[in-house]
C-alpha positions in Angstrom: 77.0 28.2 -140.1 79.2 30.9 -138.7 82.0 30.1 -136.2 81.6 29.5 -132.5 82.4 32.6 -130.5 83.6 33.1 -126.9 80.3 33.8 -125.1 79.2 31.7 -122.0 76.1 30.5 -123.9 75.5 29.3 -127.4 72.5 31.3 -128.4 69.7 30.1 -130.7 69.1 32.2 -133.8 66.6 32.2 -136.6 68.8 31.7 -139.6 67.5 31.4 -143.2 69.0 31.2 -146.7 67.6 33.7 -149.2 69.0 34.1 -152.7 71.9 32.0 -151.7 72.9 34.1 -148.7 72.6 33.2 -145.0 70.5 35.7 -143.1 69.8 36.1 -139.4 66.8 37.5 -137.8 67.8 40.7 -135.9 65.1 40.7 -133.2 65.8 44.4 -132.3 65.4 45.7 -135.8 62.7 43.1 -136.6 64.2 42.1 -140.0 66.6 39.6 -141.5 70.1 40.8 -142.2 73.0 39.1 -144.0 75.3 37.2 -141.7 78.7 38.8 -142.1 81.4 38.0 -139.5 80.8 41.3 -137.8 77.0 40.9 -137.8 77.5 37.4 -136.2 79.5 39.0 -133.4 77.0 41.9 -133.0 74.0 39.5 -132.8 75.7 37.3 -130.3 76.9 40.3 -128.2 73.3 41.7 -128.1 71.9 38.3 -127.0 74.6 38.0 -124.4 73.7 41.4 -123.0 70.0 40.7 -123.0 69.8 37.0 -122.1 72.8 36.6 -119.9 73.4 40.0 -118.3 69.8 41.2 -118.0 70.0 44.3 -120.2 66.5 45.3 -121.3 65.7 44.6 -125.0 63.6 47.7 -125.2 66.5 49.9 -124.2 69.0 48.3 -126.6 69.6 49.5 -130.1 71.8 48.4 -133.0 73.6 50.7 -135.5 72.4 54.0 -134.0 73.5 56.9 -136.2 75.0 60.1 -134.9 77.2 62.9 -136.2 80.9 63.1 -135.2 82.9 66.0 -136.5 80.5 66.5 -139.4 80.6 62.8 -140.4 77.7 60.3 -140.1 78.8 57.5 -137.8 77.1 54.5 -136.3 77.4 52.8 -132.9 77.1 49.1 -133.2 75.3 48.6 -129.9 73.8 51.2 -127.5 72.0 50.5 -124.3 70.1 53.3 -122.6 68.9 53.9 -119.1 65.3 54.8 -118.2 65.9 58.5 -118.9 67.2 57.7 -122.4 70.9 58.4 -121.7 73.5 56.1 -123.2 74.7 53.7 -120.6 76.8 51.3 -122.6 78.2 51.5 -126.1 79.6 48.4 -127.8 81.9 48.2 -130.8 81.8 44.9 -132.6 84.5 43.6 -135.0 84.7 40.4 -137.0 86.6 37.6 -135.2 89.6 37.9 -137.5 90.0 41.6 -136.5 92.5 42.1 -133.7 91.3 44.5 -131.0 94.2 46.9 -131.3 94.5 50.6 -130.2 92.7 51.8 -133.4 89.5 50.0 -132.2 89.8 51.7 -128.8 90.5 55.1 -130.4 87.4 54.7 -132.5 85.1 53.9 -129.6 86.7 56.7 -127.6 86.0 59.2 -130.4 82.5 58.0 -130.7 82.0 58.4 -127.0 82.8 62.1 -127.1 79.4 62.4 -128.7 77.5 59.4 -127.2 78.7 59.9 -123.6 78.1 56.3 -122.5 79.4 55.3 -119.0 80.6 51.9 -120.2 82.5 51.0 -123.4 82.8 47.5 -124.8 85.0 46.3 -127.7 84.5 42.8 -128.8 85.4 40.6 -131.8 83.4 37.7 -130.3 86.6 36.0 -129.1 87.9 38.7 -126.9 85.9 41.3 -124.9 87.1 44.4 -123.3 85.0 46.6 -121.1 85.9 49.9 -119.4 84.0 52.2 -117.1 84.4 55.9 -117.8 84.8 58.3 -114.9 84.1 61.8 -116.3 84.8 63.6 -113.0 88.3 62.3 -112.8 88.7 62.2 -116.6 89.9 58.5 -116.4 88.7 55.1 -117.3 89.1 51.7 -115.7 89.1 48.3 -117.5 86.8 45.8 -115.9 87.2 42.0 -115.7 83.9 41.5 -117.5 80.9 43.3 -118.8 78.7 44.1 -115.7 75.2 42.9 -115.2 72.6 45.6 -116.0 71.4 45.6 -112.4 75.0 46.6 -111.3 75.2 49.8 -113.4 71.8 51.4 -113.2 
């Protein structure tokens, strides 16, 4: 079983072993995926958004592809508003990966395309959330990831 992460709730997951590999049911993609340390963080973060913070499951996507400077990239987690605009983008790393400047640089580069209002970087143990202010061309780190109802 993967390690305990720093979320306020321990979520229940459908975990199976297939061909000697632990797999977790990704309820957004409706398929079993191999549990890697990063996938474990991603699944817990998505559950946290949906079950604890009220983000709509139907507006939440995992590993959404887009083109950045001619290269295919993927956002780990995207949450959209009712109009289909990206509201929050999450970048998930394995627990052993430190959330250094390179992680924030990556999510910042991705956001030049995605244009989300909120960015979250998490390794499951630490979580950083910032709000983007495009008018002032600034950002502000928040104490926690906001409830969905606070940002729509």
